[in-house]
Structures are given as C-alpha cells and as structure tokens.
C-alpha positions as CSV (number, residue, x, y, z in Angstrom):
1,X,-0.2,-33.9,4.1
2,X,0.4,-31.6,1.3
3,X,-1.2,-28.2,0.4
4,X,-4.9,-28.3,-0.9
5,X,-5.7,-27.9,-4.5
6,X,-9.3,-27.5,-5.8
7,X,-9.9,-28.6,-9.5
8,X,-12.7,-26.7,-11.1
9,X,-14.6,-28.8,-13.6
10,X,-17.1,-27.3,-15.9
11,X,-18.7,-27.5,-19.5
12,X,-17.6,-24.5,-21.6
13,X,-20.9,-24.6,-23.5
14,X,-22.7,-24.5,-20.1
15,X,-21.2,-22.4,-17.4
16,X,-18.2,-20.9,-18.9
17,X,-18.6,-17.2,-17.4
18,X,-19.9,-18.5,-14.0
19,X,-16.7,-20.8,-13.9
20,X,-14.2,-18.1,-14.9
21,X,-15.8,-15.8,-12.0
22,X,-15.5,-18.4,-9.5
23,X,-12.0,-19.3,-10.4
24,X,-10.9,-15.5,-10.0
25,X,-12.7,-15.0,-6.6
26,X,-11.2,-18.4,-5.3
27,X,-7.8,-17.3,-6.7
28,X,-8.3,-14.2,-4.6
29,X,-9.3,-15.9,-1.5
30,X,-6.7,-18.9,-1.5
31,X,-4.2,-17.8,-4.0
32,X,-3.4,-18.9,-7.5
33,X,-1.5,-22.1,-6.8
34,X,-4.5,-23.5,-4.8
35,X,-7.2,-23.6,-7.6
36,X,-6.8,-25.1,-10.9
37,X,-9.3,-24.4,-14.0
38,X,-8.2,-25.2,-17.4
39,X,-8.7,-22.3,-19.7
40,X,-7.1,-23.6,-23.0
41,X,-9.0,-24.1,-26.2
42,X,-10.7,-27.6,-25.9
43,X,-11.8,-29.1,-29.2
44,X,-14.8,-31.5,-29.3
45,X,-13.2,-35.0,-29.8
46,X,-9.6,-33.9,-28.3
47,X,-8.3,-36.6,-26.1
48,X,-8.4,-36.0,-22.4
49,X,-5.0,-34.0,-21.9
50,X,-2.3,-35.3,-19.4
51,X,-2.3,-32.1,-17.7
52,X,-5.8,-32.4,-16.9
53,X,-5.3,-36.0,-15.6
54,X,-2.2,-34.7,-13.5
55,X,-4.2,-31.9,-12.1
56,X,-7.1,-34.2,-11.1
57,X,-4.8,-36.6,-9.6
58,X,-3.1,-33.8,-7.6
59,X,-6.3,-32.3,-6.4
60,X,-7.7,-32.7,-3.0
61,X,-11.2,-31.6,-4.1
62,X,-13.1,-31.5,-7.2
63,X,-15.6,-28.3,-7.7
64,X,-18.3,-29.7,-10.3
65,X,-19.9,-26.5,-11.8
66,X,-23.1,-27.6,-13.0
67,X,-25.5,-25.3,-15.1
68,X,-28.9,-25.8,-17.0
69,X,-27.2,-27.6,-19.9
70,X,-25.0,-29.9,-17.8
71,X,-27.2,-32.8,-18.2
72,X,-28.5,-32.2,-21.9
73,X,-25.4,-31.0,-23.9
74,X,-25.0,-33.2,-27.0
75,X,-22.3,-33.5,-29.6
76,X,-22.8,-32.8,-33.5
77,X,-24.4,-36.2,-33.7
78,X,-27.0,-35.5,-31.0
79,X,-25.4,-37.9,-28.5
80,X,-25.7,-36.9,-24.8
81,X,-21.9,-36.1,-24.0
82,X,-22.0,-37.1,-20.6
83,X,-22.6,-40.8,-21.8
84,X,-19.8,-40.5,-24.1
85,X,-16.5,-42.5,-22.6
86,X,-14.4,-39.6,-24.1
87,X,-16.3,-36.6,-22.6
88,X,-13.7,-34.6,-20.6
89,X,-16.4,-33.5,-18.0
90,X,-17.4,-37.2,-17.6
91,X,-13.6,-38.1,-17.5
92,X,-12.8,-35.7,-14.8
93,X,-15.7,-36.9,-12.4
94,X,-15.1,-40.3,-12.7
95,X,-11.4,-39.9,-11.9
96,X,-12.2,-38.0,-8.9
97,X,-14.7,-40.8,-7.8
98,X,-12.2,-43.6,-8.5
99,X,-9.5,-41.7,-6.3
100,X,-12.1,-41.1,-3.6
101,X,-11.6,-37.5,-4.0
102,X,-14.4,-35.1,-2.4
103,X,-16.5,-33.5,-4.8
104,X,-18.5,-30.3,-4.2
105,X,-21.1,-29.8,-6.9
106,X,-21.9,-26.2,-7.5
107,X,-25.5,-25.8,-9.0
108,X,-25.7,-22.7,-11.4
109,X,-29.2,-21.7,-12.6
110,X,-31.7,-24.5,-13.8
111,X,-34.0,-24.0,-10.7
112,X,-33.1,-26.9,-9.1
113,X,-32.2,-27.6,-5.3
114,X,-30.7,-31.2,-6.4
115,X,-29.6,-32.8,-9.6
116,X,-32.2,-35.4,-10.8
117,X,-31.1,-38.6,-10.2
118,X,-32.9,-40.1,-13.2
119,X,-30.9,-37.8,-15.6
120,X,-27.3,-38.7,-14.3
121,X,-25.7,-41.4,-15.9
122,X,-25.1,-44.4,-13.6
123,X,-21.5,-44.1,-13.4
124,X,-21.8,-40.5,-12.1
125,X,-24.4,-41.1,-9.5
126,X,-21.9,-41.1,-6.6
127,X,-21.9,-37.5,-7.4
128,X,-25.2,-37.3,-5.8
129,X,-23.9,-38.3,-2.4
130,X,-21.9,-35.1,-1.8
131,X,-23.2,-31.8,-0.4
132,X,-24.6,-29.5,-3.2
133,X,-24.3,-25.9,-3.0
134,X,-26.0,-23.4,-5.3
135,X,-24.4,-20.2,-6.9
136,X,-27.1,-17.8,-7.6
137,X,-26.6,-14.4,-9.6
138,X,-28.7,-12.6,-7.3
139,X,-26.7,-13.8,-4.3
140,X,-23.3,-14.5,-5.8
141,X,-20.9,-13.2,-3.3
142,X,-23.0,-14.8,-0.4
143,X,-22.9,-18.1,-2.1
144,X,-19.2,-17.9,-2.9
145,X,-18.7,-17.3,0.9
146,X,-20.4,-20.6,1.5
147,X,-18.0,-22.5,-1.1
148,X,-15.0,-20.8,0.7
149,X,-16.4,-21.8,4.2
150,X,-16.7,-25.3,2.8
151,X,-13.3,-25.5,1.5
152,X,-11.8,-24.1,4.8
153,X,-13.9,-26.4,7.2
154,X,-14.0,-29.4,5.3
155,X,-10.8,-29.3,3.1
156,X,-8.0,-27.8,4.8
157,X,-7.8,-24.6,2.8
158,X,-6.6,-21.3,4.4
159,X,-8.5,-18.1,3.3
160,X,-6.7,-14.8,2.9
161,X,-9.6,-12.2,3.1
162,X,-8.2,-9.5,1.0
163,X,-11.4,-7.5,1.0
164,X,-11.1,-3.8,1.7
165,X,-12.8,-2.9,5.0
166,X,-14.9,0.3,4.2
167,X,-16.5,2.7,6.6
168,X,-20.3,3.1,6.5
169,X,-21.6,5.4,3.8
170,X,-21.6,9.0,5.1
171,X,-21.7,11.1,1.7
172,X,-24.9,11.9,0.3
173,X,-24.3,13.2,-3.2
174,X,-25.6,12.5,-6.7
175,X,-23.7,10.6,-9.1
176,X,-22.5,12.6,-12.1
177,X,-24.4,11.9,-15.5
178,X,-22.5,10.9,-18.7
179,X,-23.1,14.3,-20.0
180,X,-21.7,16.1,-16.7
181,X,-18.7,13.8,-16.7
182,X,-17.8,14.7,-20.2
183,X,-18.1,18.2,-19.5
184,X,-16.0,17.9,-16.3
185,X,-13.1,16.1,-18.4
186,X,-12.5,19.2,-20.5
187,X,-10.5,20.7,-17.6
188,X,-8.9,17.4,-16.8
189,X,-6.5,16.6,-19.4
190,X,-5.2,12.9,-19.2
191,X,-8.3,11.6,-17.1
192,X,-10.7,9.1,-18.5
193,X,-13.7,7.2,-17.1
194,X,-13.8,3.5,-17.1
195,X,-15.8,0.6,-15.6
196,X,-14.6,-2.4,-14.0
197,X,-15.7,-5.5,-12.0
198,X,-15.1,-5.1,-8.3
199,X,-12.8,-7.7,-6.9
200,X,-14.8,-10.1,-4.4
201,X,-18.0,-8.3,-5.2
202,X,-19.1,-9.9,-8.6
203,X,-21.2,-9.1,-10.5
204,X,-21.1,-5.4,-9.4
205,X,-18.9,-3.0,-11.0
206,X,-17.5,0.3,-10.1
207,X,-17.3,3.5,-12.4
208,X,-14.1,5.3,-12.1
209,X,-11.9,8.4,-13.2
210,X,-8.5,7.2,-13.9
211,X,-5.2,8.9,-15.0
212,X,-1.6,7.6,-14.8
213,X,1.1,10.2,-13.7
214,X,4.6,9.6,-14.8
215,X,7.7,10.9,-13.0
216,X,11.5,11.0,-13.9
217,X,12.4,8.8,-10.8
218,X,10.9,6.5,-8.6
219,X,11.7,8.9,-5.6
220,X,9.5,11.7,-7.4
221,X,6.8,9.2,-7.8
222,X,6.7,8.8,-3.8
223,X,7.0,12.4,-3.2
224,X,4.1,12.9,-5.3
225,X,1.8,10.6,-3.3
226,X,3.2,11.9,0.0
227,X,2.5,15.7,-1.0
228,X,-1.0,14.5,-2.0
229,X,-1.9,13.3,1.5
230,X,-2.8,16.8,2.6
231,X,-5.1,17.8,-0.1
232,X,-6.9,14.4,0.1
233,X,-7.3,14.4,3.9
234,X,-8.7,17.9,3.6
235,X,-11.3,16.8,1.1
236,X,-11.9,13.6,3.1
237,X,-12.2,11.7,-0.1
238,X,-9.6,8.9,-0.9
239,X,-8.2,7.6,-4.0
240,X,-7.7,4.0,-5.3
241,X,-3.9,4.2,-6.5
242,X,-0.8,2.1,-7.4
243,X,2.7,2.8,-7.8
244,X,4.8,0.8,-10.2
245,X,8.3,2.3,-10.3
246,X,8.0,5.7,-11.9
247,X,4.3,5.8,-12.5
248,X,1.6,6.3,-10.2
249,X,-2.0,5.4,-11.5
250,X,-4.8,7.1,-9.6
251,X,-8.6,5.8,-9.7
252,X,-11.3,8.1,-8.4
253,X,-14.8,6.7,-7.5
254,X,-17.4,7.5,-4.6
255,X,-17.9,4.4,-2.6
256,X,-20.8,5.8,-0.6
257,X,-23.0,6.3,-3.5
258,X,-22.4,2.9,-5.1
259,X,-19.0,3.2,-6.7
260,X,-20.1,6.1,-9.1
261,X,-18.2,9.1,-10.1
262,X,-19.3,12.6,-8.4
263,X,-18.2,16.0,-7.8
264,X,-15.8,14.9,-5.0
265,X,-13.9,12.8,-7.6
266,X,-13.7,15.7,-10.2
267,X,-12.7,18.0,-7.3
268,X,-9.8,15.7,-6.3
269,X,-8.7,15.2,-9.6
270,X,-7.9,18.9,-9.7
271,X,-6.2,18.8,-6.5
272,X,-4.0,15.8,-7.6
273,X,-3.3,17.6,-11.1
274,X,-2.1,20.8,-9.0
275,X,0.1,18.7,-6.7
276,X,1.7,17.0,-9.9
277,X,2.2,20.4,-11.5
278,X,3.8,21.8,-8.4
279,X,6.3,18.9,-8.0
280,X,7.2,19.4,-11.6
281,X,7.9,23.0,-11.3
282,X,9.7,22.3,-8.0
283,X,12.0,19.8,-9.9
284,X,12.6,22.2,-12.7
285,X,13.5,25.2,-10.3
286,X,15.8,22.9,-8.5
287,X,17.6,21.8,-11.8
288,X,18.2,25.4,-12.5
289,X,19.7,26.3,-9.1
290,X,23.4,26.6,-9.0
291,X,25.2,23.8,-7.0
292,X,26.9,24.3,-3.7
293,X,30.4,25.8,-4.1
294,X,30.0,27.5,-7.5
C-alpha cells in the first residue's frame, strides 16, 4: 500500500481562507507531500484540469471543505454550480465517490451540524454517508486536531507533532504599548516590530521584535550564537532564532503574556547587540594582530 495522500476540495468563493489555513497546518503535521490542494488560478468555465483528476485518483482520502455558500454558489447566469456537470467541486466529489474513496466532509460556519439532504444534488448524496466534522473559528486548533486524529486512525497518516513544548507561564509583566515600543526602538538600530500567525495555533498571532545579524563567515555566525547563550541564560528569556549561512535572524517575544513584546524583549535585544559588537571588535583586533613568526 502506498503513502497516504489527502486531497482538499473547496470552493474559492466559499472557504478559500479556511482551506488555505487547513492546508498549511496539515502540511506541518504530515509533510507537504501528504496533502494536496490546488492553489492555481481557476477561471469559471475552465475545463477540469488533468492535474486535479490525477490528484484525486492518487488520493487516499478527500477532505471536502464546505462553507455557508457551498450549496448556493451560482454562476453568472444564476445556475447553481453544484448542479452543473462541469463544476470542479462536483467533479472532485463525484470522482472520489466513483472510486470508492473515503470522504471527510468538513463544515465551516453555516450553523449546521449536518448538511441538509434536501439541498444536496442526488449524485452527491453519498457524501452524507461519511463522518462529518466541524471547523469552528473559536475552536480552530481543537477541531483541526480532530481532523488529524481521524486521518491518523482511519486513513494511515503519520503525524509529526512539531509544536514547541513550552513551560507553564511564569512571567507577570505588562506588554509594551505601541508608543513604548517605538520609543525603545530609538536605541535599538536594526530591530523592527512585526506580527505573524503562530504555526499550529491558527488564528492566533504573535508580536515580535526582529533583527538580522550578518557575519563575515558561517563560523562567526555560530560563535555569536554561542556567545549569546550566557546573557540569555542570565535573563532567563529565550529568543526564537534561525541561522542561514552567515546570517542569524532573531525574533523576541514574551510567550508568558500571550506572545507580546515586553521590557524583557527590549533588555535582551540590548544584550544581543552588545554581544554582536563585542564579537565584531574581537575580529577586528584579531585581524590587526601580527601573525606568528613575524
């Protein structure tokens, strides 16, 4: 038996953002080769591409993402798209039904626990014979975990949980206001604030300070990270950082207060700048020193 593959079926006018978020999180849990979602431009009236047909044929399970407009979506002439023989969503589900593939309907919003049978085209009624799960915005991660569990238990997927294990919150410190952050940045050249989604924790976001330190060599970049360990440990405040060849990019945020920027991040930024400058001075001094035997 081959490796499992999940095909995400969705309608762009209905659940584009939710399907993309699901796609990202499932790729993180199972790997990019285990999840397929078409993200190319689709024009109304286009023929069903061979790439989608092949992907459905290769899939071991189809995830049908169904939102409030799934049943009622219409074309430019007012015809319901699910009833049209050329509708891509209809074709994807019919192909899965014809091949006897498992289908996992995922309900987004709409306020329904089940799809109303009276609204589903007769050819698609087999969809109602499959287990349905809901993906709710206020419980997104819990509901995605249910999808992951279903894929693991029933469809042969193997999850790789890459979420960071964090300690219980210990710090009680207020987050800085935008004005306070801007004031702090006056003494932190090269640092900038940013906000991004937290992988595996959609739709929650994190606020961070970021700076990219660049070095003359990979060795110098690693030496900086080693030298930074002592001040990091003394502050008991740890960065999120990544090294790419001669660049070390540092992200600072205080997890204990909801991934916001606090004075702890400002203090650590100053410490890291000092480590960087000390390393730079040491390299400059070393370059001036006479070589042995001269």
